C-alpha positions as CSV (number, residue, x, y, z in Angstrom):
1,M,65.2,-27.8,-37.4
2,F,62.8,-26.8,-40.2
3,K,60.3,-29.5,-39.3
4,S,60.1,-28.4,-35.6
5,R,59.4,-24.8,-36.7
6,I,56.5,-26.0,-38.9
7,F,55.2,-28.2,-36.1
8,I,55.3,-25.2,-33.6
9,M,53.5,-23.0,-36.2
10,V,50.8,-25.6,-36.8
11,V,50.2,-26.0,-33.0
12,A,50.1,-22.2,-32.6
13,I,47.5,-21.9,-35.3
14,L,45.4,-24.7,-33.9
15,I,45.5,-23.0,-30.4
16,A,44.5,-19.7,-32.0
17,I,41.6,-21.2,-33.8
18,T,40.4,-23.0,-30.7
19,L,40.5,-19.7,-28.7
20,I,38.6,-17.8,-31.4
21,L,35.9,-20.5,-31.6
22,T,35.6,-20.6,-27.8
23,A,35.2,-16.8,-27.6
24,A,32.7,-16.8,-30.4
25,F,30.6,-19.5,-28.6
26,V,30.6,-17.6,-25.3
27,L,29.7,-14.3,-27.1
28,W,26.9,-16.0,-29.0
29,N,25.3,-17.4,-25.8
30,Y,25.6,-14.0,-24.1
31,M,24.0,-12.1,-27.1
32,D,21.3,-14.7,-27.3
33,K,20.3,-14.1,-23.7
34,A,20.5,-10.3,-24.1
35,N,18.1,-10.4,-27.1
36,Q,15.3,-12.2,-25.2
37,N,12.0,-10.3,-24.8
38,P,10.9,-9.4,-21.3
39,Q,8.5,-12.3,-21.1
40,E,11.2,-14.8,-21.9
41,Q,13.6,-13.2,-19.4
42,A,10.9,-13.4,-16.7
43,Q,10.3,-17.1,-17.6
44,S,14.0,-18.0,-17.5
45,S,14.5,-16.2,-14.2
46,A,11.4,-17.9,-12.8
47,R,13.0,-21.2,-13.7
48,D,16.1,-20.2,-11.8
49,V,14.2,-19.2,-8.6
50,K,13.3,-21.8,-6.0
51,Q,9.6,-22.3,-5.5
52,A,8.5,-19.9,-2.7
53,K,6.4,-21.3,0.1
54,K,2.7,-20.9,-0.5
55,L,1.2,-17.9,1.3
56,T,-2.1,-18.0,3.0
57,P,-4.8,-15.6,1.8
58,D,-4.2,-13.4,4.9
59,E,-0.4,-13.2,4.1
60,V,-1.1,-12.4,0.5
61,K,-3.4,-9.5,1.5
62,Q,-0.9,-8.3,4.1
63,N,2.0,-8.3,1.6
64,T,0.1,-6.7,-1.3
65,V,0.5,-3.0,-2.4
66,I,-2.2,-1.4,-4.4
67,M,-1.4,1.3,-7.1
68,K,-4.6,2.9,-8.3
69,D,-5.5,4.9,-11.4
70,V,-2.2,5.2,-13.3
71,L,-3.0,7.2,-16.4
72,T,-0.6,7.8,-19.3
73,N,-0.5,8.1,-23.1
74,L,0.6,5.2,-25.2
75,A,3.2,5.1,-27.9
76,G,2.3,5.7,-31.5
77,G,1.1,9.3,-31.3
78,N,-2.5,8.5,-32.0
79,G,-3.9,10.0,-28.9
80,K,-4.6,6.7,-27.2
81,F,-4.2,6.5,-23.4
82,V,-4.6,3.9,-20.8
83,K,-5.7,4.0,-17.2
84,L,-4.7,1.0,-15.0
85,S,-4.7,-0.1,-11.4
86,F,-2.3,-2.8,-10.1
87,A,-1.9,-5.1,-7.1
88,F,1.7,-5.9,-6.4
89,E,2.1,-9.1,-4.4
90,L,5.4,-9.2,-2.5
91,E,7.1,-12.2,-0.8
92,N,7.3,-10.7,2.7
93,K,6.5,-7.7,4.9
94,K,9.9,-6.1,4.6
95,A,9.7,-6.2,0.8
96,K,6.2,-4.5,1.0
97,E,7.6,-1.8,3.2
98,E,10.5,-1.2,0.9
99,F,8.2,-1.1,-2.1
100,E,6.0,1.5,-0.4
101,K,9.1,3.7,0.3
102,L,10.0,3.4,-3.4
103,D,6.4,4.2,-4.5
104,S,7.3,7.2,-6.7
105,Q,10.1,5.3,-8.5
106,M,7.8,2.3,-9.0
107,K,5.0,4.5,-10.4
108,A,7.5,6.1,-12.7
109,I,8.6,2.7,-14.0
110,V,5.0,1.8,-14.7
111,I,4.4,5.1,-16.6
112,Q,7.6,4.8,-18.6
113,T,6.9,1.2,-19.5
114,L,3.4,1.9,-20.6
115,S,4.4,5.0,-22.6
116,D,6.8,2.8,-24.7
117,M,3.9,0.4,-25.6
118,T,1.3,0.6,-28.3
119,P,-2.4,-0.1,-27.7
120,E,-2.0,-3.5,-29.4
121,Q,0.9,-4.4,-27.0
122,V,-1.2,-3.8,-23.9
123,S,-4.4,-5.4,-25.0
124,G,-5.6,-8.9,-24.2
125,S,-4.2,-11.5,-21.9
126,K,-0.9,-11.7,-23.9
127,G,-0.5,-7.9,-23.6
128,F,-1.2,-8.1,-19.8
129,D,1.5,-10.9,-19.5
130,N,4.0,-8.8,-21.5
131,L,3.3,-5.7,-19.4
132,T,3.5,-7.5,-16.0
133,S,6.7,-9.3,-17.1
134,A,8.4,-6.1,-18.2
135,L,7.4,-4.4,-14.9
136,M,8.6,-7.3,-12.8
137,N,12.0,-7.3,-14.6
138,K,12.4,-3.5,-14.0
139,M,11.1,-3.4,-10.4
140,N,12.6,-6.5,-8.8
141,P,16.2,-5.2,-9.1
142,L,15.2,-2.2,-6.9
143,L,14.0,-4.4,-4.1
144,Q,16.6,-5.7,-1.7
145,S,14.5,-7.1,1.2
146,G,12.5,-9.5,-1.0
147,K,11.1,-10.0,-4.4
148,M,7.8,-9.4,-6.1
149,N,5.8,-12.7,-6.5
150,Q,3.1,-11.4,-8.8
151,I,1.6,-8.3,-10.5
152,L,-2.1,-8.3,-11.0
153,I,-3.9,-5.8,-13.2
154,T,-7.1,-4.9,-11.3
155,D,-8.5,-2.2,-13.5
156,F,-7.9,-1.5,-17.2
157,V,-9.3,1.2,-19.5
158,L,-8.0,1.8,-23.0
159,Q,-9.3,4.9,-24.7
């Protein structure tokens, strides 16, 4: 009788330890993905997406939205500002129409994202990559008729 109680207790403790370790492993993986920077998130989501069919130059031009002269202050309180223009390449015509309807929200996302960045974070090709990745991660969830293929920075002035 005493041996069977000890056996049951040992089994219960082993099950509890197994459940705790499993929960810790799942939580660790979840937190690891949540701590990725925007560029890593964009790269991991790009791996998950199937390769889209290659668009012709006419289709690219037809599915591109231009946003000109976005001007905002940068973070850091040092009086620096940036003026940018963008070309947003979308995967289809419906996505382009939807993007155009959400124009004010998309521009607000651009301004908000830029105002959280310092001049060093937006400078150079690495800065451009970080900015476009962050914008794509924030804008794509708003689009339901398609996705954004690419964001190009067409003008850049940092003062």
